[in-house]
C-alpha positions in Angstrom: 0.0 -0.1 0.0 1.2 3.5 -0.8 2.4 5.8 1.8 0.2 9.0 2.1 2.3 12.1 1.8 1.9 14.4 4.8 1.5 18.1 4.3 1.9 20.4 7.3 1.1 17.4 9.6 -2.3 16.6 8.0 -3.6 13.6 6.2 -3.8 14.3 2.5 -7.1 12.8 1.2 -9.9 12.9 -1.1 -13.5 12.8 0.2 -16.2 10.8 -1.7 -19.9 10.5 -0.9 -21.2 7.0 -1.4 -24.9 5.9 -1.3 -24.8 2.9 -3.4 -26.4 4.6 -6.4 -24.4 4.2 -9.9 -23.5 7.8 -9.7 -21.9 7.3 -6.2 -20.0 4.3 -7.4 -18.6 6.1 -10.3 -17.6 8.9 -7.8 -15.9 6.1 -5.7 -13.9 5.0 -8.8 -12.9 8.6 -9.6 -11.9 9.6 -6.2 -9.7 6.4 -6.1 -7.9 7.5 -9.2 -7.6 11.0 -8.0 -6.2 9.9 -4.6 -3.7 7.7 -6.4 -2.6 10.7 -8.8 -2.2 12.9 -5.8 -0.3 10.4 -3.4 -3.2 10.9 -1.1 -5.6 8.6 0.7 -9.4 8.3 0.4 -12.2 8.9 2.9 -15.4 7.0 1.7 -18.5 8.6 3.5 -22.0 7.5 3.8 -24.6 9.6 5.7 -27.5 8.4 7.7 -30.3 10.4 9.1 -29.8 11.9 12.6 -31.5 9.9 15.2 -31.1 6.6 13.2 -30.8 3.3 15.0 -27.3 1.9 15.7 -28.2 -0.9 13.1 -28.4 1.9 10.4 -24.7 2.7 11.0 -23.6 -1.1 10.9 -25.7 -1.5 7.6 -23.9 1.7 6.4 -20.5 0.3 7.0 -21.6 -3.1 5.3 -22.9 -1.0 2.2 -19.4 0.8 2.1 -17.4 -2.4 2.2 -19.6 -4.0 -0.5 -19.3 -0.8 -2.7 -15.6 -0.9 -2.1 -15.3 -4.6 -3.2 -17.4 -3.9 -6.2 -15.4 -0.9 -7.5 -11.9 -2.2 -6.4 -11.9 -5.9 -5.8 -8.3 -6.0 -5.4 -8.2 -2.8 -3.1 -7.6 0.7 -3.8 -3.8 0.7 -3.5 -4.2 4.0 -1.5 -4.8 4.3 2.2 -8.7 4.5 2.7 -11.1 4.8 5.5 -14.9 4.3 5.8 -17.0 6.8 7.6 -20.5 6.6 8.4 -21.9 10.0 9.7 -25.3 11.3 11.0 -26.9 14.3 9.5 -28.0 15.8 6.3 -25.7 14.5 3.4 -25.0 18.0 2.0 -24.0 19.4 5.2 -21.9 16.4 6.2 -20.0 16.2 3.0 -19.2 19.9 3.0 -18.0 19.8 6.5 -15.9 16.6 5.8 -14.4 18.5 2.8 -12.5 20.7 5.3 -8.8 19.8 4.8 -9.5 17.5 1.8 -7.9 18.1 -1.5 -11.0 17.1 -3.4 -14.6 16.1 -2.8 -16.1 13.8 -5.3 -19.8 13.2 -5.3 -22.6 11.7 -7.6 -25.3 13.7 -9.1 -28.0 13.5 -11.7 -28.3 15.9 -14.6 -32.1 15.7 -14.5 -34.0 16.1 -11.3 -37.4 16.4 -9.9 -36.1 19.3 -7.8 -35.5 21.6 -10.8 -31.7 21.9 -10.0 -29.6 21.3 -13.0 -27.4 18.9 -11.1 -30.2 17.1 -9.2 -31.2 17.2 -5.6 -30.0 19.5 -2.9 -26.5 17.8 -2.2 -24.8 19.0 -5.4 -25.7 22.6 -5.2 -24.9 22.8 -1.5 -21.4 21.1 -1.8 -20.6 23.5 -4.7 -21.4 26.5 -2.5 -20.2 25.3 0.8 -17.3 22.8 0.4 -13.8 23.9 1.5 -12.1 22.3 -1.7 -12.7 21.7 -5.3 -15.8 19.4 -5.9 -16.0 16.8 -8.7 -19.4 15.5 -9.7 -20.2 12.2 -11.5 -23.4 12.5 -13.1 -25.8 10.2 -15.0 -23.4 7.2 -15.0 -25.0 4.0 -16.1 -24.6 1.1 -13.8 -21.6 -1.2 -14.5 -22.6 -4.9 -14.6 -23.3 -6.0 -11.0 -23.3 -2.4 -9.7 -26.9 -1.5 -9.9 -27.1 -3.1 -6.2 -23.5 -3.1 -4.3 -24.7 -6.1 -2.6 -24.7 -7.9 -5.8 -20.9 -7.8 -5.7 -20.8 -9.7 -2.4 -18.8 -12.9 -2.9 -17.5 -12.2 -6.3 -15.3 -10.0 -8.3 -16.6 -7.1 -10.6 -13.4 -6.5 -12.8 -13.0 -2.8 -13.1 -11.6 0.2 -11.7 -9.3 2.9 -12.9 -7.1 2.6 -9.8 -4.9 -0.2 -11.1 -2.3 2.6 -12.2 -1.7 2.8 -8.3 -0.6 -0.8 -8.0 3.0 -1.2 -6.7 3.3 2.5 -5.8 
């Protein structure tokens, strides 16, 4: 596994929001590639509503693990950590962007909310994040990615993070 470069005593990392959707899995692939190129780590974040039962956090960690195996069956080849946080996804991701080099999120080009990039998360993050925001929008599901749980127990051969192997 590659060593993460330290800058002024802080962990260099890319933050990615993952909810299991095809766009969030594309964001996870892109975040892994960006982390590799930058010599940084990756923080994979799933947000559950405030006041959720403890089982929701456990389910969130399980979903992140399955998403990770689906996107990068052989690992990311960069340091990573999974985070399940409570609150509003837009606010949590914007807050987690503090100190990050990049925030990568999924979005939709067409939304029922009337926003060009869909929902409330993308516009909020664009306006409140402390770093550059990269958006993966309208990504088709890869085979076995429509439901990350479909990847449990077998490999989904893909991922643009192979360039990191051996670093």
